[in-house]
C-alpha positions as CSV (number, residue, x, y, z in Angstrom):
1,M,11.9,-96.0,-18.7
2,R,9.1,-96.3,-16.1
3,K,11.3,-94.6,-13.2
4,S,11.7,-91.7,-15.5
5,T,8.0,-91.4,-15.9
6,F,7.4,-91.3,-12.5
7,I,10.2,-89.2,-11.4
8,L,9.8,-86.1,-13.8
9,P,6.3,-85.3,-12.2
10,I,7.3,-85.5,-8.8
11,V,10.2,-83.2,-9.4
12,V,8.1,-80.8,-11.3
13,V,5.5,-80.9,-8.2
14,L,8.3,-80.4,-5.8
15,V,9.8,-77.4,-7.9
16,A,6.1,-76.0,-8.1
17,A,5.7,-76.5,-4.4
18,V,9.1,-74.6,-3.4
19,M,8.4,-71.7,-6.0
20,S,4.9,-71.2,-4.6
21,S,6.3,-71.2,-1.2
22,I,8.7,-68.2,-1.8
23,F,7.7,-64.8,-2.5
24,I,9.6,-61.4,-2.4
25,V,9.0,-58.5,-0.3
26,D,9.9,-55.2,-2.3
27,E,11.5,-52.3,-0.4
28,R,8.4,-50.3,-1.2
29,E,5.8,-52.9,0.2
30,K,4.8,-54.4,3.2
31,A,3.4,-58.1,3.4
32,L,0.9,-60.1,5.4
33,V,1.0,-63.7,5.6
34,L,-2.7,-65.0,5.8
35,Q,-3.8,-68.7,6.9
36,F,-7.5,-69.0,6.4
37,G,-8.0,-65.2,6.5
38,R,-6.0,-64.9,9.7
39,V,-2.8,-63.1,9.9
40,V,0.1,-65.3,10.8
41,A,3.1,-63.4,9.9
42,V,4.0,-59.6,8.9
43,K,6.8,-59.2,6.7
44,E,8.2,-55.6,6.5
45,D,11.8,-56.1,5.6
46,P,12.6,-56.4,1.9
47,G,13.9,-59.7,0.6
48,L,12.8,-63.3,0.1
49,A,10.2,-65.0,2.5
50,F,8.3,-68.1,2.7
51,K,4.9,-69.3,3.2
52,I,3.2,-72.8,3.2
53,P,1.7,-73.2,-0.4
54,L,-2.1,-73.6,-0.9
55,I,-2.7,-72.9,2.6
56,Q,-1.1,-69.4,3.0
57,Q,-1.8,-66.5,0.9
58,V,0.3,-63.3,0.8
59,V,-1.2,-59.8,0.8
60,K,1.0,-56.8,0.2
61,Y,0.4,-53.1,0.9
62,D,2.4,-50.1,-0.3
63,D,4.7,-48.7,2.2
64,R,5.4,-45.4,0.5
65,I,3.3,-41.7,1.4
66,L,0.2,-42.0,-0.6
67,S,-2.0,-39.0,-1.5
68,R,-5.6,-38.7,-1.3
69,D,-7.7,-36.0,-3.0
70,V,-10.7,-35.1,-1.1
71,Q,-13.9,-34.5,-2.9
72,P,-14.9,-30.8,-2.7
73,L,-17.3,-30.0,0.1
74,E,-19.2,-27.2,1.2
75,V,-18.6,-25.5,4.6
76,T,-20.2,-22.8,6.5
77,P,-18.0,-20.5,8.5
78,L,-19.1,-18.3,11.4
79,D,-20.4,-15.6,9.2
80,D,-22.5,-17.9,7.2
81,R,-20.5,-17.1,3.9
82,R,-20.6,-20.6,2.3
83,L,-17.5,-21.8,0.8
84,V,-16.3,-24.9,-1.2
85,V,-13.2,-26.1,0.1
86,D,-11.0,-28.7,-2.0
87,A,-8.3,-30.3,0.0
88,F,-6.1,-33.6,-0.2
89,A,-4.1,-35.5,2.3
90,R,-0.8,-37.5,2.5
91,Y,-1.0,-40.6,4.5
92,R,1.1,-43.9,5.1
93,I,0.3,-47.2,6.2
94,T,2.3,-47.7,9.3
95,D,0.6,-50.9,11.1
96,V,-0.4,-53.2,8.3
97,N,-1.8,-55.9,10.9
98,R,-4.4,-53.0,12.3
99,F,-4.7,-51.9,8.6
100,R,-6.0,-55.4,7.4
101,Q,-8.2,-55.8,10.5
102,A,-9.8,-52.5,9.9
103,V,-10.4,-52.7,6.4
104,G,-10.6,-56.6,5.7
105,A,-10.3,-57.3,2.0
106,G,-11.3,-54.0,0.9
107,G,-7.7,-52.9,1.1
108,I,-6.5,-49.4,-0.2
109,T,-10.0,-48.6,-1.5
110,A,-12.1,-49.1,1.6
111,A,-9.5,-47.5,3.6
112,E,-9.5,-44.4,1.5
113,T,-13.3,-44.3,1.8
114,R,-13.2,-44.1,5.4
115,L,-10.4,-41.7,5.3
116,D,-12.3,-39.5,3.3
117,S,-15.0,-39.5,6.1
118,I,-12.6,-38.4,8.4
119,L,-11.0,-35.7,6.5
120,R,-14.5,-34.2,5.6
121,S,-15.7,-34.5,9.1
122,Q,-12.7,-32.6,10.6
123,T,-12.7,-29.9,7.5
124,R,-16.3,-28.9,8.4
125,E,-15.7,-29.0,12.1
126,I,-12.5,-26.9,12.1
127,L,-13.8,-24.5,9.2
128,G,-17.2,-24.0,10.6
129,S,-15.6,-22.7,14.0
130,V,-13.9,-19.7,12.4
131,S,-15.1,-16.8,10.0
132,S,-14.4,-16.7,6.2
133,N,-11.7,-14.0,6.5
134,D,-9.6,-16.4,8.6
135,I,-9.7,-19.0,6.2
136,L,-8.8,-16.8,3.4
137,S,-6.1,-15.0,5.3
138,S,-2.6,-16.1,6.7
139,D,-4.0,-18.2,9.3
140,R,-4.9,-21.0,6.7
141,A,-1.9,-22.8,7.7
142,A,-2.8,-23.1,11.3
143,L,-6.4,-24.3,10.3
144,M,-4.6,-27.1,8.0
145,L,-2.5,-28.2,11.0
146,R,-5.7,-28.2,13.3
147,I,-7.5,-30.6,10.7
148,R,-4.2,-32.7,10.2
149,D,-4.2,-33.2,14.1
150,G,-7.8,-34.1,14.4
151,A,-7.7,-36.4,11.8
152,I,-4.6,-38.1,13.2
153,G,-6.2,-39.6,16.2
154,E,-9.3,-41.1,14.2
155,A,-7.1,-42.4,11.2
156,R,-4.9,-44.1,14.0
157,A,-7.7,-46.9,14.3
158,L,-7.0,-47.5,10.7
159,G,-3.3,-48.2,11.0
160,V,-2.8,-45.3,9.0
161,T,-0.8,-41.9,9.8
162,I,-1.8,-38.7,8.2
163,I,1.3,-36.9,7.4
164,D,-0.1,-33.6,5.8
165,V,-3.6,-32.0,5.2
166,R,-3.6,-29.0,2.6
167,L,-6.4,-26.8,1.3
168,K,-5.9,-26.9,-2.5
169,S,-8.7,-24.1,-3.2
170,T,-11.3,-22.3,-1.5
171,E,-14.0,-20.8,-3.4
172,L,-17.2,-19.4,-3.3
173,P,-20.3,-21.5,-4.7
174,S,-21.0,-20.8,-8.4
175,Q,-24.7,-19.5,-7.6
176,N,-23.2,-17.0,-5.1
177,L,-20.3,-15.7,-7.2
178,A,-22.6,-13.2,-9.1
179,A,-24.1,-11.8,-6.1
180,T,-20.7,-11.7,-4.6
181,F,-18.9,-10.0,-7.5
182,D,-21.8,-7.1,-7.6
183,R,-21.2,-6.7,-3.8
184,M,-17.6,-6.2,-4.4
185,R,-18.0,-4.1,-7.3
186,A,-20.4,-2.0,-5.4
187,E,-18.1,-1.7,-2.4
188,R,-15.3,-0.7,-4.9
189,E,-17.5,2.0,-6.3
190,R,-18.2,3.4,-3.1
191,E,-14.7,3.5,-1.9
192,A,-13.9,5.3,-5.2
193,T,-16.7,8.0,-4.9
194,D,-15.5,8.8,-1.4
195,E,-12.0,9.1,-2.6
196,R,-13.1,11.5,-5.2
197,A,-15.3,13.2,-2.9
198,R,-12.2,13.5,-0.5
199,G,-9.9,14.7,-3.7
200,N,-12.3,17.3,-4.6
201,E,-12.5,18.7,-1.0
202,A,-8.7,18.9,-0.9
203,A,-8.6,20.4,-4.4
204,Q,-10.9,23.1,-3.1
205,R,-9.1,23.9,-0.1
206,V,-6.1,24.3,-2.3
207,R,-7.8,26.4,-4.7
208,A,-9.2,28.5,-2.1
209,Q,-5.9,29.1,-0.4
210,A,-4.1,29.7,-3.6
211,D,-6.9,32.5,-4.6
212,R,-6.4,34.0,-1.0
213,T,-2.7,34.1,-1.6
214,V,-3.3,35.9,-5.0
215,V,-5.6,38.4,-3.4
216,E,-3.3,39.0,-0.6
217,L,-0.3,39.2,-3.1
218,V,-1.9,41.7,-5.4
219,S,-3.2,43.7,-2.6
220,D,0.2,44.0,-1.2
221,A,1.7,44.7,-4.5
222,K,-1.1,47.6,-5.2
223,R,-0.3,49.0,-1.7
224,E,3.4,49.0,-2.2
225,A,3.0,50.4,-5.8
226,E,0.7,53.0,-4.5
227,I,3.0,53.8,-1.7
228,T,5.9,54.0,-4.2
229,R,3.8,56.1,-6.8
230,G,2.9,58.7,-4.0
231,E,6.5,58.9,-2.7
232,A,7.4,59.5,-6.4
233,D,5.0,62.0,-7.1
234,A,5.8,63.9,-3.7
235,Q,9.4,63.7,-4.9
236,R,8.5,64.9,-8.4
237,N,6.3,67.7,-6.9
238,A,9.2,68.9,-4.5
239,I,11.4,68.9,-7.4
240,F,9.3,70.9,-9.5
241,A,8.2,73.3,-6.8
242,E,12.1,73.7,-5.9
243,A,12.6,74.3,-9.8
244,F,9.7,76.6,-10.4
245,G,10.3,78.5,-7.3
246,Q,13.6,79.8,-8.5
247,D,11.5,81.5,-11.6
248,P,7.7,82.1,-10.9
249,E,7.2,83.7,-14.2
250,F,8.6,80.9,-16.1
251,F,6.7,78.5,-14.0
252,E,3.2,80.7,-14.9
253,F,4.4,80.4,-18.7
254,Y,4.9,76.5,-18.6
255,R,1.7,76.0,-17.0
256,S,0.0,78.0,-19.6
257,L,1.7,75.9,-22.3
258,T,0.9,72.9,-20.8
259,A,-3.0,73.9,-20.2
260,Y,-3.0,74.9,-24.1
261,S,-1.6,71.4,-25.0
262,R,-4.3,69.8,-23.0
263,A,-7.2,72.0,-23.9
264,L,-6.6,72.6,-27.8
265,K,-6.4,69.2,-29.4
266,G,-6.8,68.4,-33.0
267,N,-6.7,70.8,-35.9
268,N,-10.1,72.3,-35.5
269,S,-10.8,73.1,-31.7
270,S,-13.2,75.6,-30.5
271,M,-13.7,77.2,-27.2
272,V,-16.3,79.9,-25.8
273,L,-14.5,82.3,-23.6
274,S,-15.2,85.7,-22.2
275,P,-13.1,88.4,-24.1
276,D,-11.5,89.3,-21.0
277,S,-10.4,85.7,-19.9
278,E,-7.0,85.4,-18.8
279,F,-6.5,81.9,-20.2
280,F,-4.7,83.3,-23.4
281,N,-2.8,85.9,-21.8
282,Y,0.6,84.8,-23.0
283,L,-1.2,84.7,-26.7
284,K,-2.4,88.1,-26.4
285,S,0.7,89.8,-25.5
286,A,3.1,91.3,-28.0
287,E,5.7,88.8,-27.3
288,G,3.6,85.8,-27.6
289,A,1.3,86.8,-30.4
290,G,1.9,84.4,-33.5
291,R,-0.4,82.3,-35.6
292,G,-3.7,81.8,-34.2
293,A,-3.3,84.6,-31.6
294,L,-6.7,86.1,-30.3
295,S,-7.0,90.0,-30.9
296,S,-8.0,91.9,-27.5
297,Q,-11.1,93.5,-29.1
298,P,-13.6,94.3,-26.5
299,S,-16.6,94.5,-29.1
300,Q,-18.7,91.7,-27.3
301,Q,-19.5,90.3,-24.1
302,S,-18.6,86.9,-25.1
303,Q,-17.1,85.5,-28.3
304,R,-16.8,82.2,-30.1
305,T,-13.1,81.9,-31.4
306,P,-11.9,79.0,-33.2
307,V,-8.1,78.7,-31.9
308,Q,-5.5,76.4,-33.4
309,A,-3.6,74.5,-30.6
310,P,0.1,75.8,-30.3
311,V,2.7,73.2,-30.2
312,A,3.9,73.1,-26.3
313,A,6.6,70.6,-24.9
314,D,5.5,69.1,-22.0
């Protein structure tokens, strides 16, 4: 009874001592064995490991790739156009012994605070050496590489390797957005006005050319029409001359009838003629006398005679 009373506590103490001396290193972690604050062992391989109970303690750090968002910061490029840059970095703890020496008991929190300072400094330095157009153009990828390369050297003192640095957004400060939008709107309006002016100028040239072409076409058409009409009149006159030349008396008779038809229009036409006028010779003759013929009485020097127009074929 007395032996079991003493043996059981001893066994419990031994089991507790053994259990406290064993720790497990996960494949996603690295471990440091500290003795009175000094590093005595580095455990990077996953599995079981041992330490001295009560004297030594174990500190574990994440061995995966970690991400750190940098607080947005203002940078001033070469053209003095301030920009608000939001960036983040991916890093990994590669030397846990140096990491412990650099940050002490602060761990990841202290390391990320110093990492923020490094990234902000490099971002301001690199982006301040170029213009805002370079930052907003396709050269942005090259600028991110320069920031990463500059931060790698400084982060190495922390036992950290920076894998990548990315700029998530690059924006204007809120107090400058309205002025920038107004300037952009004015530029677009000026470009639109220039485009409209060039369009109106081109339209005027096209209209002037079209008007000139119309005038030229109409002039050419009229000239050709006049030429054709003249040639037709000449041909008609030649045909008339040839036809009437065969019988001059008939030609004179035809011309007289045409003159009557043109001079005596309507149902009540009046003409003032000399009694001996030859205009109505064909109406005075015995062969041509008919309705409305004039008598040849030489009683007066002049006579007003109403005459009804004869029907003559043209």
